[in-house]
C-alpha positions as CSV (number, residue, x, y, z in Angstrom):
1,X,-1.5,-21.0,-18.2
2,X,1.5,-19.0,-19.4
3,X,2.4,-18.2,-23.0
4,X,5.3,-15.9,-24.1
5,X,7.5,-14.8,-26.9
6,X,11.0,-14.2,-25.4
7,X,12.1,-11.8,-28.0
8,X,14.9,-10.3,-25.8
9,X,18.5,-9.5,-26.1
10,X,21.0,-12.2,-24.8
11,X,22.1,-9.9,-22.0
12,X,18.7,-10.2,-20.3
13,X,18.4,-11.8,-16.9
14,X,15.7,-14.1,-15.4
15,X,16.3,-15.3,-11.9
16,X,14.2,-17.7,-9.7
17,X,14.2,-18.7,-6.1
18,X,12.0,-20.6,-3.6
19,X,11.6,-18.3,-0.6
20,X,12.7,-20.0,2.6
21,X,11.6,-19.4,6.2
22,X,13.8,-16.2,6.5
23,X,12.2,-14.7,3.4
24,X,8.6,-15.7,4.2
25,X,9.1,-14.1,7.7
26,X,9.5,-10.7,6.0
27,X,6.6,-8.5,5.0
28,X,7.9,-8.6,1.5
29,X,9.5,-11.4,-0.5
30,X,10.4,-12.2,-4.1
31,X,10.2,-15.4,-6.0
32,X,11.4,-14.3,-9.4
33,X,13.0,-11.2,-10.9
34,X,14.7,-10.1,-14.0
35,X,16.0,-7.5,-16.3
36,X,14.6,-7.9,-19.8
37,X,15.9,-6.1,-22.8
38,X,12.7,-6.8,-24.7
39,X,12.6,-6.3,-28.5
40,X,9.6,-5.5,-30.8
41,X,8.0,-8.9,-30.6
42,X,8.4,-9.5,-26.8
43,X,5.1,-10.6,-25.3
44,X,3.6,-12.5,-22.3
45,X,0.1,-13.7,-21.4
46,X,-0.9,-15.5,-18.2
47,X,-4.1,-16.7,-16.7
48,X,-3.0,-16.6,-13.1
49,X,-0.1,-16.7,-10.7
50,X,0.0,-16.5,-6.9
51,X,1.9,-13.2,-6.7
52,X,2.1,-9.6,-7.6
53,X,4.6,-8.2,-10.2
54,X,6.4,-5.0,-10.2
55,X,7.5,-3.5,-13.6
56,X,9.8,-0.5,-14.2
57,X,10.6,0.8,-17.7
58,X,14.2,1.8,-18.5
59,X,13.8,2.4,-22.3
60,X,11.0,2.2,-24.8
61,X,7.5,1.3,-23.5
62,X,5.4,-1.7,-22.5
63,X,1.7,-2.3,-23.0
64,X,0.0,-4.0,-20.0
65,X,-3.6,-5.3,-20.2
66,X,-5.8,-6.5,-17.4
67,X,-9.6,-6.3,-16.7
68,X,-10.3,-4.9,-20.1
69,X,-8.0,-1.9,-19.4
70,X,-4.7,-1.0,-21.0
71,X,-1.8,1.0,-19.6
72,X,1.3,2.1,-21.5
73,X,4.3,1.9,-19.2
74,X,6.7,4.5,-20.4
75,X,10.3,5.2,-19.4
76,X,10.7,6.1,-15.7
77,X,7.3,4.6,-14.7
78,X,6.6,1.8,-12.4
79,X,3.4,-0.4,-12.0
80,X,2.2,-3.0,-9.6
81,X,0.0,-5.8,-11.1
82,X,-2.0,-8.6,-9.4
83,X,-1.2,-11.7,-11.3
84,X,-4.1,-13.7,-9.8
85,X,-6.3,-12.2,-12.6
86,X,-5.5,-12.9,-16.3
87,X,-3.1,-10.4,-17.8
88,X,-0.9,-9.8,-20.7
89,X,2.1,-7.4,-21.4
90,X,4.3,-6.8,-24.4
91,X,6.4,-4.2,-26.1
92,X,4.0,-1.3,-26.9
93,X,2.9,-0.9,-30.5
94,X,5.2,1.5,-32.4
95,X,8.1,0.8,-30.0
96,X,11.2,-1.0,-31.0
97,X,12.0,-2.1,-27.5
98,X,10.9,-2.4,-23.9
99,X,13.8,-2.5,-21.6
100,X,12.4,-3.2,-18.1
101,X,13.0,-4.6,-14.7
102,X,10.4,-6.9,-13.2
103,X,9.9,-8.9,-10.0
104,X,7.3,-11.2,-8.7
105,X,6.7,-10.1,-5.1
106,X,4.2,-11.0,-2.4
107,X,3.6,-10.8,1.4
108,X,1.4,-8.9,3.8
109,X,3.4,-5.7,3.1
110,X,2.6,-5.8,-0.6
111,X,-1.1,-6.5,0.0
112,X,-1.2,-3.4,2.3
113,X,-0.2,-1.2,-0.6
114,X,-2.7,-2.7,-3.1
115,X,-5.7,-0.4,-2.3
116,X,-3.6,2.6,-3.2
117,X,-1.5,1.2,-6.1
118,X,-4.2,-0.9,-7.7
119,X,-7.4,1.0,-6.7
120,X,-10.5,-0.9,-7.6
121,X,-8.2,-3.4,-9.5
122,X,-7.4,-0.6,-12.0
123,X,-3.8,-0.5,-13.3
124,X,-1.9,2.7,-12.5
125,X,1.5,3.7,-14.0
126,X,3.4,5.8,-11.5
127,X,6.3,8.1,-12.5
128,X,9.2,8.0,-10.1
129,X,11.4,11.0,-10.9
130,X,14.5,11.4,-8.9
131,X,14.6,7.9,-7.4
132,X,17.4,5.5,-8.2
133,X,15.1,2.6,-9.1
134,X,18.0,0.7,-10.8
135,X,19.8,0.3,-7.4
136,X,16.7,-1.0,-5.7
137,X,15.9,-3.6,-8.4
138,X,19.6,-4.6,-8.5
139,X,19.4,-5.3,-4.8
140,X,16.4,-7.5,-5.4
141,X,18.2,-9.4,-8.2
142,X,21.3,-9.9,-6.0
143,X,19.1,-11.1,-3.1
144,X,17.3,-13.6,-5.3
145,X,20.7,-15.1,-6.1
146,X,22.2,-15.0,-2.6
147,X,19.3,-16.7,-0.8
148,X,20.6,-15.9,2.7
149,X,18.9,-14.4,5.8
150,X,20.6,-11.1,5.2
151,X,19.6,-11.0,1.5
152,X,15.9,-11.7,2.6
153,X,16.0,-8.6,4.7
154,X,17.7,-6.6,2.0
155,X,15.1,-7.8,-0.5
156,X,12.3,-6.8,1.8
157,X,13.8,-3.3,2.3
158,X,14.3,-2.8,-1.4
159,X,10.7,-3.8,-2.3
160,X,9.3,-1.6,0.5
161,X,11.4,1.3,-0.8
162,X,9.9,1.0,-4.3
163,X,6.3,0.5,-3.2
164,X,6.6,3.3,-0.7
165,X,7.9,5.7,-3.4
166,X,5.0,4.8,-5.6
167,X,2.5,5.4,-2.8
168,X,4.0,8.8,-1.9
169,X,3.8,9.7,-5.6
170,X,0.2,8.6,-5.8
171,X,-0.8,10.6,-2.8
172,X,1.1,13.7,-3.7
173,X,-0.3,13.5,-7.3
174,X,-3.9,14.0,-6.2
175,X,-5.6,17.3,-6.6
176,X,-5.0,19.9,-3.9
177,X,-8.8,20.4,-3.5
178,X,-9.3,16.7,-2.7
179,X,-6.6,16.7,-0.1
180,X,-7.9,19.9,1.4
181,X,-11.4,18.4,1.6
182,X,-10.2,15.3,3.4
183,X,-7.9,17.3,5.7
184,X,-10.9,19.5,6.7
185,X,-13.0,16.4,7.4
186,X,-10.2,15.0,9.6
187,X,-9.8,18.2,11.5
188,X,-13.5,18.4,12.1
189,X,-13.4,14.9,13.5
190,X,-10.6,15.8,15.9
191,X,-12.3,18.9,17.0
192,X,-15.6,17.2,17.6
193,X,-14.4,13.8,18.7
194,X,-16.6,13.9,21.9
195,X,-19.7,14.3,19.8
196,X,-21.7,11.7,17.9
197,X,-20.3,11.1,14.4
198,X,-22.6,12.3,11.6
199,X,-21.2,11.1,8.3
200,X,-23.9,12.9,6.3
201,X,-22.7,16.2,7.7
202,X,-19.1,15.5,6.5
203,X,-20.4,14.5,3.1
204,X,-22.5,17.6,2.7
205,X,-19.6,19.8,3.7
206,X,-17.4,17.9,1.1
207,X,-19.9,18.4,-1.7
208,X,-19.3,15.0,-3.2
209,X,-20.9,11.6,-3.3
210,X,-20.6,9.3,-0.3
211,X,-18.7,6.6,-2.1
212,X,-16.2,9.1,-3.6
213,X,-15.7,10.8,-0.2
214,X,-15.1,7.5,1.6
215,X,-12.6,6.4,-1.1
216,X,-10.7,9.7,-0.9
217,X,-10.7,9.6,2.9
218,X,-9.3,6.1,2.9
219,X,-6.7,7.0,0.3
220,X,-5.3,10.0,2.2
221,X,-5.9,8.9,5.8
222,X,-5.4,5.2,5.4
223,X,-8.8,4.3,7.1
224,X,-12.5,5.1,7.2
225,X,-13.8,8.3,8.9
226,X,-15.3,6.1,11.7
227,X,-12.1,4.2,12.4
228,X,-10.1,7.5,12.3
229,X,-12.5,8.9,14.9
230,X,-12.3,5.8,17.0
231,X,-8.5,5.8,17.1
232,X,-8.5,9.5,18.1
233,X,-11.0,8.9,20.9
234,X,-8.9,6.0,22.2
235,X,-5.8,8.2,22.1
236,X,-7.5,10.9,24.1
237,X,-8.7,8.3,26.6
238,X,-5.2,7.1,27.1
239,X,-4.1,10.6,28.1
240,X,-7.0,10.9,30.5
241,X,-6.3,7.5,32.0
242,X,-2.7,8.4,32.7
243,X,-2.9,12.1,33.5
244,X,-6.1,12.2,35.6
245,X,-7.8,10.2,38.3
246,X,-11.2,10.4,36.5
247,X,-13.3,7.2,36.7
248,X,-13.4,5.1,33.6
249,X,-17.1,5.8,33.0
250,X,-16.5,9.6,33.1
251,X,-13.6,9.2,30.7
252,X,-15.7,7.2,28.3
253,X,-18.3,9.9,28.2
254,X,-15.8,12.7,27.7
255,X,-14.3,11.0,24.7
256,X,-17.6,10.4,23.0
257,X,-18.8,6.9,24.1
258,X,-22.4,6.6,25.2
259,X,-21.6,3.9,27.9
260,X,-18.7,2.5,29.8
261,X,-19.2,-1.1,28.5
262,X,-18.8,-0.2,24.8
263,X,-15.8,2.0,25.6
264,X,-14.1,-0.8,27.6
265,X,-14.7,-3.2,24.8
266,X,-13.3,-0.9,22.1
267,X,-10.4,0.2,24.3
268,X,-9.4,-3.4,25.0
269,X,-9.6,-4.4,21.4
270,X,-7.4,-1.6,20.3
271,X,-5.0,-1.2,23.2
272,X,-4.7,-4.9,24.1
273,X,-5.7,-4.4,27.7
274,X,-8.6,-2.9,29.6
275,X,-8.7,0.8,30.6
276,X,-7.8,0.0,34.2
277,X,-5.0,-2.3,33.2
278,X,-3.7,0.4,30.9
279,X,-3.8,3.0,33.7
280,X,-2.0,0.6,36.1
281,X,0.8,-0.4,33.6
282,X,1.3,3.3,32.7
283,X,1.7,4.3,36.3
284,X,4.2,1.5,37.0
285,X,6.4,2.9,34.3
286,X,6.7,6.3,35.8
């Protein structure tokens, strides 16, 4: 269900499209977008919609509510919201206007950013100093109107640019001590990759709770400590397969696997071919 009070200036824009095959083939696509010059009584409430929505404030401020939390989106700030959960947004109390861009976006690329931009389904306003957000949103608006294969690509690039800028800002905005803690843990894993992983040792060295450490590690490194270690082990194994004549079982033990069978299973799943197939294909390319 959708209810709204369109208290906006006449120059406002609201564009809709039905994404075709070219748009849906992209990691990001847009179904609606607009530029609202919202006035004091502008308000929207929605129970659900199968998309995410990007907001960016040009002037004034908006108040966005979801999951019993409120965020004031001030000038120069952007926010990603999951519309599948009831939400409302309006011109913030005490403000005479909320001039803002918005776009309903979706696709696997958007979903990949959600853990960082909506952590734990908590709304996060992200300042974007120095970025020409207007140009990116205008490209999206133009693309919604054009509905061509080229515009689908341009739309995807513009959406990615905005989400990536938000992600970089979120990552750089964390405390230096948290980043340093995660970097030390990652360095430890690289230096001791051939040894059994002991998560408790990493947590003790970090001096924080397990859940908080794992959340920070995923935030800064993009994965869990175990998967980070696993990827590093497989990378080292690739080098040994190409640069040495060592048997697969020996390589497995050198990179931290207890047995060749487990190593081969993991390697095949991550590299798309068995260790011996990888060795043969790499040698053929030389």
